FIDRENNU-21880 format. One line per field, with one value per residue (C-alpha): residue in three letters; x, y, z. Coordinates in steps of 0.001 Angstrom, whole numbers. Layout:
r	(ALA | ...)
c1	(X | ...)
c2	(Y | ...)
c3	(Z | ...)
***
This chain:
r	(MET | ARG | ARG | PHE | ALA | ASN | PHE | SER | ARG | THR | VAL | THR | ALA | THR | PRO | ALA | GLN | TRP | HIS | SER | ILE | SER | ASP | PRO | GLY | GLN | LEU | PRO | GLN | ILE | PHE | SER | ALA | ALA | ALA | ASP | GLN | GLY | LEU | THR | VAL | ARG | THR | VAL | GLY | ALA | GLY | HIS | SER | PHE | THR | PRO | LEU | VAL | GLN | THR | ASN | GLY | VAL | LEU | VAL | SER | LEU | ASP | GLY | PHE | GLN | GLY | ILE | GLU | GLU | ALA | ASP | ALA | PHE | THR | HIS | GLU | VAL | THR | PHE | TRP | GLY | GLY | THR | ARG | LEU | TRP | GLN | ILE | PRO | ARG | LEU | LEU | GLU | PRO | PHE | ASN | LEU | ALA | LEU | GLU | ASN | MET | GLY | ASP | ILE | ASP | ARG | GLN | SER | VAL | ALA | GLY | ALA | ILE | SER | THR | SER | THR | HIS | GLY | THR | GLY | LEU | GLY | PHE | THR | GLY | PHE | SER | GLY | ALA | VAL | THR | GLY | ILE | ARG | ILE | MET | LEU | ALA | ASP | GLY | THR | HIS | GLN | ARG | ALA | SER | ALA | THR | GLU | ASN | PRO | GLU | LEU | PHE | HIS | ALA | THR | ARG | VAL | SER | LEU | GLY | ALA | LEU | GLY | VAL | ILE | THR | HIS | VAL | ARG | LEU | ARG | CYS | VAL | PRO | HIS | PHE | LEU | LEU | HIS | ALA | VAL | GLU | ARG | VAL | GLU | ASP | ILE | GLU | GLN | ILE | ALA | GLN | ASN | PHE | ILE | ASP | ARG | SER | LYS | GLN | ASN | ASP | HIS | VAL | GLU | PHE | PHE | TRP | PHE | PRO | GLY | THR | LYS | ARG | ALA | ILE | VAL | LYS | THR | ASN | THR | ARG | LEU | ALA | ALA | GLY | SER | SER | LEU | PRO | ARG | MET | ASN | SER | PHE | SER | ARG | TRP | VAL | ASN | ASP | GLU | LEU | VAL | SER | ASN | GLY | ALA | LEU | GLN | GLY | ILE | SER | THR | LEU | GLY | ALA | LEU | ARG | PRO | GLN | TRP | ILE | PRO | LYS | LEU | ASN | ARG | LEU | ALA | THR | SER | VAL | LEU | SER | ASN | ARG | GLU | TYR | THR | ASP | ARG | TRP | ASP | LYS | VAL | PHE | THR | SER | PRO | ARG | ARG | VAL | ARG | PHE | THR | GLU | MET | GLU | TYR | ALA | ILE | PRO | LEU | GLU | ASN | PHE | THR | SER | ALA | PHE | ALA | GLN | LEU | ARG | SER | TYR | LEU | ASP | SER | VAL | PRO | ALA | GLN | VAL | VAL | PHE | PRO | VAL | GLU | VAL | ARG | THR | ALA | ALA | ALA | ASP | ASP | THR | TRP | LEU | GLY | THR | ALA | SER | GLY | ARG | ASN | SER | VAL | TYR | ILE | ALA | VAL | HIS | GLN | TYR | ILE | HIS | ASP | ASP | VAL | PRO | GLN | TYR | PHE | PRO | GLU | VAL | GLU | LYS | ILE | LEU | ARG | GLU | PHE | ASP | GLY | ARG | PRO | HIS | TRP | GLY | LYS | GLU | HIS | SER | LEU | GLY | ALA | ALA | ASP | LEU | SER | ALA | CYS | TYR | PRO | ARG | PHE | GLY | ASP | PHE | GLN | THR | VAL | ARG | THR | ALA | VAL | ASP | PRO | ARG | GLY | LEU | PHE | LEU | ASN | LYS | TYR | LEU | ARG | ARG | LEU | LEU | MET | GLY | GLU | ALA)
c1	(85617 | 85730 | 89244 | 90424 | 93084 | 94167 | 94543 | 98045 | 97333 | 100262 | 98142 | 95676 | 93644 | 90948 | 88811 | 86834 | 83784 | 82993 | 80029 | 78489 | 76026 | 73869 | 72712 | 75058 | 72744 | 74104 | 77649 | 77222 | 76145 | 79122 | 81530 | 80078 | 80158 | 83760 | 84901 | 83186 | 85000 | 88372 | 88391 | 89370 | 87484 | 88803 | 86952 | 87481 | 86517 | 88108 | 91178 | 93420 | 96047 | 99398 | 99909 | 98326 | 95902 | 92918 | 94686 | 92892 | 91950 | 89145 | 86143 | 86092 | 83310 | 82636 | 81409 | 79974 | 76419 | 77286 | 77288 | 75780 | 74961 | 73104 | 72937 | 74133 | 74180 | 73627 | 74846 | 78082 | 78854 | 79444 | 78268 | 77787 | 78830 | 78279 | 81752 | 81731 | 81092 | 83746 | 85532 | 84550 | 80909 | 81169 | 81153 | 77772 | 76391 | 77474 | 76086 | 72533 | 74017 | 76444 | 79277 | 82714 | 85508 | 88112 | 90827 | 91451 | 94362 | 94840 | 93214 | 89458 | 88795 | 89072 | 86240 | 85818 | 86446 | 89531 | 90787 | 90690 | 91899 | 95182 | 95752 | 95179 | 95743 | 95903 | 98312 | 98359 | 99827 | 96430 | 94660 | 94944 | 94477 | 91007 | 91444 | 92057 | 88723 | 86734 | 84398 | 82556 | 82565 | 80245 | 82029 | 80779 | 82996 | 83935 | 81316 | 78521 | 77960 | 77590 | 79503 | 79511 | 82757 | 83803 | 86003 | 83368 | 81833 | 84130 | 87085 | 89746 | 87928 | 87581 | 91307 | 92216 | 89619 | 90383 | 93528 | 92874 | 93927 | 90667 | 92082 | 89379 | 86167 | 84090 | 83586 | 80016 | 79707 | 82187 | 81249 | 83470 | 83970 | 83099 | 83227 | 81153 | 81535 | 84552 | 86467 | 90196 | 92474 | 95220 | 98612 | 101076 | 104568 | 107535 | 110445 | 114038 | 114254 | 116862 | 114489 | 111509 | 113701 | 114993 | 111739 | 109151 | 108569 | 108244 | 105811 | 103833 | 103411 | 102399 | 99862 | 96806 | 97998 | 101404 | 102856 | 105448 | 106358 | 110028 | 111196 | 114407 | 117464 | 116170 | 116395 | 112734 | 109641 | 106017 | 104839 | 101142 | 99757 | 96060 | 94353 | 90884 | 88235 | 84625 | 82104 | 80633 | 83843 | 83882 | 85007 | 87185 | 87968 | 91174 | 93667 | 92340 | 95205 | 97745 | 95843 | 95699 | 99409 | 100289 | 97702 | 98614 | 102355 | 102069 | 99331 | 97995 | 98374 | 101686 | 103091 | 101802 | 103785 | 107086 | 106651 | 106152 | 109106 | 111279 | 110402 | 111426 | 114489 | 115692 | 118658 | 116185 | 114678 | 116897 | 116072 | 112330 | 112258 | 113933 | 111470 | 108588 | 109726 | 110534 | 106882 | 105404 | 103988 | 102632 | 98905 | 96409 | 92717 | 89823 | 87434 | 85373 | 87383 | 87165 | 88005 | 91310 | 92271 | 91881 | 93148 | 92361 | 94954 | 94986 | 98611 | 99120 | 102024 | 103196 | 104085 | 106021 | 105429 | 106963 | 105982 | 108885 | 108883 | 108718 | 112128 | 113821 | 112708 | 115559 | 118227 | 116168 | 115204 | 118851 | 119908 | 117087 | 117984 | 121623 | 120667 | 118202 | 120709 | 123178 | 120721 | 119150 | 118449 | 116044 | 113223 | 110574 | 107763 | 107921 | 108587 | 105661 | 106059 | 103193 | 102452 | 99869 | 99136 | 99687 | 96722 | 95969 | 95289 | 97277 | 98543 | 98168 | 101269 | 101127 | 100262 | 101789 | 103853 | 103456 | 104738 | 106151 | 105207 | 107688 | 106268 | 108159 | 106478 | 107301 | 105575 | 104289 | 106346 | 109647 | 112156 | 114228 | 114873 | 116838 | 114812 | 112235 | 114531 | 117159 | 114588 | 113070 | 116460 | 117077 | 113687 | 113771 | 117077 | 114993 | 112340 | 110032 | 106792 | 105423 | 101998 | 99910 | 98415 | 101687 | 104705 | 107171 | 109165 | 108509 | 107243 | 105850 | 109139 | 109950 | 106423 | 106180 | 109214 | 107497 | 104344 | 104197 | 100607 | 101300 | 100908 | 97645 | 96375 | 97447 | 95688 | 92397 | 92768 | 93307 | 90286 | 87834 | 89173 | 91011 | 90834 | 92244 | 89190 | 90237 | 93884 | 95497 | 99132 | 100259 | 98650 | 100075 | 103504 | 102684 | 101006 | 102327 | 105799 | 104966 | 106977)
c2	(167329 | 166573 | 166210 | 167309 | 165410 | 166093 | 163472 | 162526 | 162664 | 165018 | 168015 | 167588 | 169994 | 169975 | 173090 | 174527 | 174557 | 172737 | 173983 | 172032 | 174340 | 174316 | 177977 | 180987 | 182849 | 180990 | 182351 | 185943 | 184694 | 182274 | 185015 | 187374 | 184760 | 183789 | 187431 | 187985 | 184898 | 185866 | 182872 | 182735 | 181049 | 178656 | 176769 | 173090 | 171409 | 167958 | 168446 | 167601 | 170261 | 169151 | 172405 | 173690 | 176054 | 174564 | 173957 | 175868 | 175656 | 178160 | 177721 | 175326 | 175728 | 172743 | 173327 | 169873 | 171361 | 173598 | 171144 | 171023 | 173420 | 176595 | 177792 | 176735 | 179116 | 177210 | 180127 | 181043 | 177551 | 179117 | 177065 | 178260 | 175595 | 175726 | 176053 | 172678 | 170641 | 167912 | 167774 | 164155 | 165113 | 167624 | 165217 | 163769 | 167245 | 168545 | 165572 | 166876 | 170039 | 168182 | 170105 | 169383 | 171143 | 172618 | 170586 | 168495 | 167252 | 163598 | 163947 | 164803 | 164749 | 168437 | 170913 | 173505 | 176412 | 174634 | 173940 | 177534 | 178871 | 176882 | 177352 | 173647 | 172706 | 169981 | 169859 | 171405 | 174704 | 175621 | 175585 | 177406 | 175961 | 176092 | 179643 | 180879 | 179424 | 181307 | 184061 | 184838 | 184293 | 184786 | 185197 | 185876 | 188465 | 189081 | 191824 | 189425 | 190793 | 188348 | 189867 | 189020 | 189502 | 189227 | 190986 | 193797 | 193699 | 194220 | 193396 | 193888 | 191454 | 189057 | 189049 | 188503 | 185800 | 183487 | 182420 | 183423 | 180559 | 181125 | 184383 | 186714 | 184907 | 181916 | 181244 | 180001 | 180008 | 179593 | 180288 | 178335 | 178591 | 175148 | 173569 | 171088 | 167502 | 165774 | 162524 | 162112 | 159769 | 158700 | 157388 | 156210 | 155228 | 154108 | 156253 | 156962 | 159831 | 161598 | 161675 | 163162 | 165565 | 167014 | 167277 | 167765 | 171460 | 170993 | 168159 | 170111 | 172920 | 170390 | 168351 | 169174 | 167522 | 165978 | 164933 | 162334 | 160330 | 159406 | 156961 | 158371 | 156150 | 154713 | 155782 | 155205 | 157393 | 156893 | 159735 | 160400 | 162269 | 163098 | 164386 | 165991 | 164453 | 165444 | 163912 | 161729 | 159840 | 156202 | 154475 | 151463 | 148782 | 149076 | 146747 | 146737 | 144750 | 147178 | 150058 | 148290 | 147671 | 151296 | 152834 | 150616 | 151273 | 155008 | 155568 | 152733 | 149091 | 148160 | 151569 | 150985 | 147691 | 149071 | 152147 | 149897 | 147775 | 150871 | 152349 | 149092 | 148565 | 151822 | 150037 | 148075 | 151286 | 151403 | 147721 | 148366 | 151316 | 149368 | 146532 | 148929 | 150500 | 147131 | 146039 | 149411 | 148999 | 151109 | 151559 | 153520 | 154113 | 156559 | 157499 | 160418 | 163414 | 162853 | 159087 | 159867 | 162996 | 161486 | 158426 | 157117 | 157942 | 155337 | 155550 | 158256 | 160602 | 164156 | 166349 | 169415 | 171005 | 174046 | 176022 | 177326 | 179374 | 177282 | 178356 | 177195 | 173578 | 171915 | 173290 | 172875 | 169276 | 168429 | 169751 | 167982 | 164634 | 165089 | 165557 | 162648 | 160344 | 161130 | 159799 | 156832 | 154862 | 157437 | 158161 | 155599 | 157887 | 158983 | 162661 | 164177 | 166894 | 168873 | 172292 | 175031 | 178211 | 181633 | 183313 | 186795 | 185705 | 187648 | 184662 | 181952 | 179799 | 180371 | 184046 | 185924 | 183077 | 179683 | 177184 | 173763 | 172055 | 169642 | 167600 | 165381 | 163010 | 161135 | 158155 | 159037 | 156398 | 157398 | 159581 | 161558 | 164775 | 166720 | 165537 | 168279 | 171109 | 170283 | 169972 | 173288 | 174924 | 173756 | 174824 | 178249 | 178971 | 178699 | 181306 | 178588 | 179316 | 176760 | 175195 | 176744 | 173474 | 171516 | 171561 | 174395 | 176639 | 180128 | 183056 | 186498 | 188041 | 185186 | 185039 | 188802 | 188470 | 185647 | 187589 | 191169 | 191638 | 190279 | 193763 | 194264 | 191056 | 192262 | 195541 | 193745 | 191266 | 194006 | 195974 | 193061 | 191418 | 194109 | 192043 | 188885 | 186727 | 184251 | 184019 | 181139 | 181015 | 179495 | 182220 | 184956 | 183515 | 183250 | 186619 | 188820 | 187367 | 186548 | 183938)
c3	(81350 | 77632 | 76291 | 72810 | 70820 | 67278 | 64547 | 65472 | 69222 | 69607 | 70678 | 73565 | 75669 | 78298 | 77773 | 80589 | 78336 | 75116 | 73042 | 70143 | 68541 | 65428 | 65249 | 64769 | 66989 | 69983 | 69468 | 70840 | 74207 | 74358 | 73425 | 76046 | 78799 | 77946 | 78024 | 81411 | 82798 | 81330 | 78970 | 75298 | 72590 | 69938 | 67215 | 66312 | 63116 | 62468 | 64610 | 61611 | 62304 | 63673 | 65447 | 68732 | 66903 | 68846 | 72138 | 74916 | 78574 | 77875 | 75581 | 72575 | 70057 | 67722 | 64200 | 63907 | 63917 | 60954 | 58092 | 54591 | 51772 | 52319 | 48746 | 45315 | 42312 | 39102 | 36951 | 38739 | 40140 | 43545 | 46541 | 50094 | 52651 | 56427 | 57940 | 59714 | 56571 | 56171 | 52847 | 52536 | 52642 | 49771 | 46794 | 47906 | 48636 | 45211 | 43358 | 42836 | 41250 | 39042 | 40492 | 41935 | 43867 | 41675 | 43413 | 46586 | 48662 | 49447 | 52877 | 53088 | 56827 | 57429 | 57846 | 55034 | 57548 | 58922 | 55425 | 54389 | 57686 | 57374 | 53625 | 52823 | 49148 | 46568 | 43624 | 40233 | 38871 | 37337 | 40690 | 43971 | 47446 | 49008 | 50221 | 46674 | 45592 | 48312 | 47020 | 50172 | 53878 | 56903 | 60216 | 63776 | 65338 | 69016 | 69352 | 68291 | 64817 | 61978 | 59121 | 55353 | 53573 | 49892 | 47419 | 47230 | 50709 | 53617 | 51456 | 54116 | 56374 | 53413 | 52529 | 56207 | 56890 | 53959 | 55879 | 59453 | 61768 | 63564 | 65030 | 63779 | 64857 | 64031 | 60331 | 59851 | 56095 | 53201 | 49623 | 47244 | 43493 | 42038 | 38622 | 36634 | 37690 | 36094 | 36011 | 36456 | 34473 | 36857 | 35792 | 38500 | 37532 | 39581 | 38388 | 39245 | 41679 | 39564 | 36626 | 38476 | 40414 | 37136 | 35208 | 37910 | 37196 | 33485 | 33985 | 36473 | 33873 | 31148 | 33187 | 35298 | 38568 | 39295 | 42605 | 43731 | 46802 | 47415 | 50132 | 51567 | 51113 | 47866 | 44212 | 43435 | 43609 | 42754 | 40401 | 40153 | 37169 | 37038 | 33900 | 33962 | 31733 | 30898 | 33223 | 30449 | 29878 | 30399 | 33521 | 32594 | 35088 | 36920 | 38499 | 42046 | 43363 | 42042 | 43520 | 46897 | 46986 | 46131 | 48516 | 51377 | 50984 | 50659 | 53245 | 55218 | 56376 | 54867 | 55801 | 59368 | 59311 | 58149 | 60422 | 63450 | 62549 | 61842 | 65262 | 66990 | 64805 | 63304 | 61737 | 59523 | 57940 | 54842 | 54009 | 54779 | 52479 | 49672 | 50220 | 49995 | 46744 | 45284 | 45372 | 44125 | 40668 | 37788 | 37421 | 35372 | 35943 | 35605 | 38357 | 39636 | 40908 | 44666 | 44371 | 42625 | 44570 | 48012 | 49962 | 53422 | 56124 | 58922 | 60021 | 62593 | 61940 | 62365 | 59341 | 58359 | 54997 | 53387 | 50330 | 48248 | 45037 | 41902 | 40690 | 43907 | 43765 | 41915 | 44344 | 47442 | 46773 | 45885 | 49260 | 51062 | 49377 | 50362 | 53978 | 54065 | 52324 | 55078 | 57710 | 55875 | 59048 | 60512 | 58125 | 57040 | 55659 | 52008 | 51180 | 49270 | 46647 | 45111 | 43511 | 43689 | 41678 | 43236 | 44842 | 46384 | 49967 | 52606 | 54568 | 52031 | 51610 | 47871 | 48191 | 45221 | 43859 | 42123 | 44703 | 45205 | 48565 | 50164 | 52975 | 55412 | 57842 | 61033 | 62506 | 65904 | 67625 | 65937 | 67740 | 65228 | 67159 | 64489 | 61374 | 61241 | 62451 | 59773 | 57000 | 58175 | 58034 | 54515 | 53153 | 54900 | 53007 | 49799 | 50877 | 52354 | 54086 | 56556 | 56220 | 58989 | 60060 | 60234 | 62455 | 62293 | 64686 | 63255 | 65289 | 64430 | 63384 | 60890 | 59592 | 59045 | 56737 | 54827 | 54122 | 52705 | 54003 | 57463 | 58925 | 57187 | 58699 | 62171 | 61657 | 60758 | 63549 | 66153 | 64822 | 65033 | 68210 | 70243 | 73419 | 71854 | 72559 | 69906 | 70652 | 72449 | 73655 | 70405 | 68270 | 70425 | 69540 | 65868 | 65437 | 68203 | 69011 | 72664 | 74365)
***
């Protein structure tokens, strides 16, 4: 039997059946057969979630055959993608139309259906996450009907499906609001952590895209500010060595090295973090939007990320720093801080409020048992909502308190899938409170 493993190799499964299909018309028969056999159905895109959303011993449906653009509207700049399209494929697909995504995160391995289903996002207070940019969806429901949903057509289904965790059906098409192609001017500066902690919100309001990475146990952070430029702007040469140093330390080879050493010798981690930040350098360059937004991720890790209201950032981050400074020998990965604009999705992590995202990571070979639980406890005190695709311990009771429209989502889910065809054990805990 074919085995599933997610990006971090922390979630695995051996489904009874694995279907890779290229035509939505194949789905009703799969659903019917699964129901007859008492099996549930889950959908897999890129497997980049750190949570057991895809884990099943039933039927796993791959969206790899659902890739590409079905339609692009030159007037509205809305583009309909097949649900299995990977984010890294989208820049090339949009190039003939001179279009771009409004925003992106720093990882582009996800499928577009998976990205919206887990409320994936980039950074910038002028921009929502992917789900907020959705203008239409096509979804195959448990009864075999292929439904269209938008703000004006099946609006309840639309609002529920934009962040659905795969619990409503199989998303075959996603229509996204796009923008004319643009360039980004990137400025990266190594700054004192006190400075960026104090002015991060103001700078986020004044600039298009701002984020920072802080190595716990040090007083330095790398602050990334990206400014949007017209597509016709020039592309000056950049310091490739400086870019390599920063990219490798924050995401790849050098980070792999210090992570491996830290796992073997935890007592070295404070010195390793200080060494890492000592060689970080300032850089400035201009490139096309996707080249600046995204970076390769080759080091395997697990991650927890919480979205908190903008106004809670200063106090929350101060408390987080205090905790992490008290355990400096344990954490080698940098803490990442970003923002996103409020949207009107029912289960979006920025639903109804401008948000700051604080993400903590752990190398897969590290063993820091209280790290994530303690961080979660701190961020929950500040009205935090967990990223749906990243580790957390919340169940239905906690989540219903986080989201005013949680009950509405449940009503729609029950209506379209009364038998729970698309629910695995993990989703039953998240959505129904089952043990």
